[in-house]
N, C-alpha and C positions, 0 to 999 in steps of 0.2 A: 663138347662141341655142339653147336646148335645152328639152325638155319631158320630164319623168320621171314615170313612174307609180309611186306608192308602195304601201304596204300591208305587212302582216306577211308574213314569210317562210313559204312553204309547208313543211309537215313532210316530212322524208325519207320516201319511200315509193316502191315499185317499181310500183305500180298506175298504169296509163296516165292515169287521171283524177285522180291525186293526186301528180303529179310534183314533185320538190323544186326544180325550176328553171324555173318558169313564166315565160313571156316578159312577163307583166304586172308583173314586178319589174325589168324593164329600162327603159331610157330611149330616147327618140327624139331625135335631134340633127341640126341643120344645122351642119356643121363646115367649117373652113378647112384646105386643104392647106398644109402647111409645107415638106415636101420630097417629092420623087419621084425617087429616084436608082437607077441600075442597080447590081445586085450580081453578075450573071452574064448569060450570053446569054438574052435575052428574060425576064429576072427582075429585079424592081424591089422596092425598099423604099419604101413610102409612109408618111409621117408626117402625122398631122392633129391639130389642137388640140381636146381635149375633156376638160377636168378631171373631170367627173362619171364618165365612162367609165373614164378612166385610174385613178381612185381605186378603182373597184369591180371591175374585171376581174381574173381569175386565170388561171394557166397551164392551157391546154387549152380555155378558153372561146373564143368567137368573136363576131364582129360581122357583121351584114348591111350591105352598102354598095351604094348606087346613086348614079348621077350626078344632081346637083341640077339642077332646072329643065329636065329632059329626060324624055321618055317612051320613049326608045329607047336601051338596053333598058328595058323597063317594070319588070321585076322586079329586086330586089337580088341580090347574090351573097354567099355566106358566106366570110369570111376569118378564119383563126385569129389570135389574139394572137401577135405576134412579141415585142414588149417594150413597156414603159411608160417614158416619159421624164419626168423631174422638171424643175421650173422652178428658178430660181436660189436659191429658198428651200427646195428639197428637197421640194416638194409635187408629187404626180403631176399632170401637165399635158397630156401628149400620148400618143398611141398609135401604135405602129408595126405595120404589116402587111406581109407579103411575098407577092408574087404572080407567077405565070408567065403570060405572054401566050399565051393559047390560043384566044380567041374575041372576039366583038364587044365585050363589056363590058370585058375586060382590055386590048384594043387601045385603047379610048377612055380607060381609066384610065391607060394608059401615056403618054397625051398631056396628062395633068393637070399644071398648073404651080402653084407657090406662089401662094396667094390664091384659087385655084379653090374652089368649094363642092361638098360632098358631103352626102348624107343617109346617116345610119347609125342602126342600132338595136342595143342590146346593153347589158350583156354577156349572152350567150346560152349555153345548154348547161351541162353539169355540170363539166367540167374533170377534171384528173388528181388522184389521191389525193396528199395530203401526209402520208405515213406513213413512219416511220423505216425505213431500210434501209441495209445496208452498201455495196452497189454498185448504183446505178441505171443500167441500160443502156437507152438509147434507140435505136430502129432506124427509119431513115427511108429512103424511096425517092422519087424524083421531087421534088415540091414538099412532101413530107411532113415535111421538117425544120423547117418554120416554127413549130410549137408548142413546140419543144424548147429554144429559147434561154431563154425565161422559166422553163420548168420546171427547167432546169439551174441557173440563177441562184438560184432559190428553194431547190432541193435542197441546194446547196452553201453556202447562207447568205449569198449576195451581195445578195439583195433580198427584201423581203416584199411580197406582193400582196394586194389585196382590202380590203374594209371590212366587219367588222373584219379586220385583217391576219391572214393565214394563218400557220401554223407555217413556219419556214424553218430551213435547216441540218439537215435530217433524213437526209442521205446522206453517208457518209464519202468516197465516190468516185462520179464520174459519167462515163459514156462514151457518145459518140454514134457509132453505126455509120451511115454515110451513103452510100447507093448512088446513082450517077448513070450515065447512058449514056456520057458523055464529059467531059473535063476542064473545058470551058468552061461547063458547067452547074452546077458547084459554087458555091453561093450562101451567103454569110455565114460562111465558114470562119474569118475573123479574129474575128468576133463570138463564135463558139463557143469558140475558143481563149481569148479574153479573159475568158470566163465561168468559166474554170478547169477545164473538162472535158477529157477525152481524146477527140480526134477521130480516127476511123478511117474513111477513105474507100475505097470500092471503085468500079470503073467497068467497064462492059461491055467496053470496048475496051482496057483497060489503060493508058489515057493519064494516069491519076492514081490513086494508091493501089494497092490490090491488084486484080488482074484477076479478074473473076468477080462472083458475086452477093453482095449485102450479107448474106444469110443465111449465107454461108460465113464471113464475119467474125464474125457472132454465134456461130456454132458454135465457133469458136476461143476466143472470150471465155468461153463457158460451160464449156469444158474448163479454161481458165486459172483460172476463178473457182470451181472445184468446191467448195472449202472455204468460200466466202464466201456470205453471204446476198445474193441477187440479186433484183431486181424489174425487169421489162421494160415499157417503154412503146413503142408502135409507131404509125406513121402513114405512109400512102403508098398505093400501088396495092393493091387487095384481094388479088390472088394473093400478093404479097409478105407482107402481114400474115397471111394464112392460113398461109404457110410459117413465119413467126415464131411464130405461136400453136402450131403443131405442135411446133416445137423447144422452146418453153417447156414444153409439156405433157410431152414426153419427159424433160426435165430436172427436172420438178417445181417449176418456177419460176413465180410469179404473173406475169400479163401483162395489161396494159391496151391496148386498141386504140382509136385515135381514127379513126372512120369518116369517109370523104370522100364520103358519099352526096350526090348532087345535091339541092339544096333550092330551093323556090320562094318560101316565105314566111318561114321561119326562126323562126316563132312557134307552130308546132304546129297550125295551122288546116287546111292543105291535105292533109296526110298523104302528100305526094309523096316524103318521105325515109325511109319506114319501112324498118326492118331486121328480119329474122327472128331472134328470140332464144329460146333455150331457157329454160324457167322454172327458177328456182333449185332445186337439190336433186332434180331429176328425172333419171332414166336414168343414175344414177351407175355402174350396172353395165353400161352399153353398150346397154341396151334402148332402146325408143322413148321419146323425150323429149317432154314437153308443151312447147308453144312458143306465142309470141304475137308480133305485130308491135309494135315500139317506134319512136317518132318520134326520129330521130337528133338533131333540133334541140332537143328538150325532154328526153327521157330520156337522151340522149347529149350530144355525139358520142362520149364515152369509155365503153366497155363492157368488162366482164370478157371477155377473149378466149375463155374456155372456154364462154361462153354464146352466142356468135355462131354461127348456122347458116351456115357459109361455103358 
């Protein structure tokens, strides 16, 4: 069963009171768990049936999820879209999310079985740009790889998302730089390779891929792709994204960052997820920039990395 709130789409605007992705254009749903399978140590892919959400959500957007018929935890948690699954007729039918077990909510979510019920609301947030580029480079650390399967599939023309469907096939090449602490935390590698992208893994201990930081891998790619048009998308721990943003700025490459700011409501009411952003066009000469707080759940979670006050 689901209940969706309708209404005309809000016009694109950067003003906090005129956001383009108001949560009143999302739906609230009671959904059934279809699968909950391990991908890596303490990491699971959960699939739930929800045709309205599957048809509407786009890469980089997220859903809020809470356990049905329970009040502990009371609040929902945000989870990025991992992918959309079609039914036998090719109609969007189910949604995949991927999560790392880190607290009470995710421990209880890991115990979910097929047939269990969840409450969710979405799609929420703005998502990544669907703009033409020669080489799309995605940089992930920790559990930050989760939004990039759908983005890669869309960019390489493997799937279209949203209603109406967004542009697809806008990148000639896609690479995921994926940093983990150790080998048994790599989650979804086969899914990413199956999407047709190049996967470059790094690990802190050298147990998989290159030993070192994921930003070292990005630096190599920027050197290799010097003559190509590159755009970066990044998600993961804030220090990592800050370093990615600095590398992108040094190389003169556009960079979008998907913030993992903790959220309580997901719909712009509580203002617990605000991020400090510079106003567009200010302090281009390095002087003092005008800034404002933006709600990650409504104006984000994806922002131009040059505007984030890291």
